[in-house]
N, C-alpha and C positions, 0 to 999 in steps of 0.2 A: 559454579562451573558453567561454561559456555560451549556452544557447538558452532561450527562454521558452516555456512551454506556453500553451495558450489561457487558462488561469486566471491566468497571470502568474507561475507558479512557475519559477524558474531551475534548470537542470540542466546538467551537463557536456555538451559537444557530441558527444562520442564515448561515449554511454551504454551501449553493448553492441551486439552484432550482432542485427539483426532476425530473428525466426523467425515461423512462423505463429501460435504461441501467445503472442507477446510478445517480450521480449528475453532474451538469455542473461545470467546474472548477471555483474556487473562489480565488481571489487574496489574501484573508486573510491568508490562511494556505494551506499546503499540508501534508497529513497524510502519513508518511513514515513507511513502515512495512517490516519485513523479509518474504520473499516468497520462494517458491521452483521454480526451472526453468520450471516446467510443468504448473505452474499457478493454482494449485489445492488449492484455498483459502478456506479450509474447517474448520479451527479452529483458535482460538485465535485472534491476531491482524489482520491476513490475512482475516479471516471471517468477522471481523468488517469492514475492508477496502472494502470488496465486498458488504456487506449489507448497509453500511452507507456513503461510501466515493467514490464510483464509480469504484472500482477495477473490472476487468473483468476476470471471470473464464477462464482459458486457456492461459492467458498472465502473465508470471511470472517475467517480468522485464519492468521497465519504468513507465511513468505517464499515468494514466487513471482517469478521473474525478478529484477529490481532493486527489487522492492517488498516492504514488510512491512506486512501488514494488522493493525491493533490494533483489536479490536472495542470500539466505543463505544456501540453500539445492539444490542438483542436482535433475534431473528428477526421480531418484529412492529414493528420500527423504533421501539421505546421506548428512551429513553436509559438506559444502564446506570449503576448507582451509581458515583460517582467512585472509591470504594475498590476496586471490582471492576476498573475500568480500570487504576488505578494498580498493583494487584497483578499483573495480567496483563502490563503493560508492563515493570515492573522485573524480574519473574521471568525474562522472555525475554531482556532485556538482560544479566542476570547470567550466563545460560547461553550467550550467543552468543559 
């Protein structure tokens, strides 16, 4: 069974135990989302990751709870070059 977030993203209904800082990691899935390097998870999938999957405001890269932030924008919210995003993404997948 799945649940839908406010943005329409489906996730398993038992996504992890709630804690004050988000959710504890769950081996079922990791919610990957585009972030900015400043970790300002204010809208879209980043906000869902913060509210529902354990992402932490102020941390724009890496795994927190059941989420994994992949920076797609810099600290001034300018889009990063695709090659930089691709390099970061595949490097992390290879080492996970």
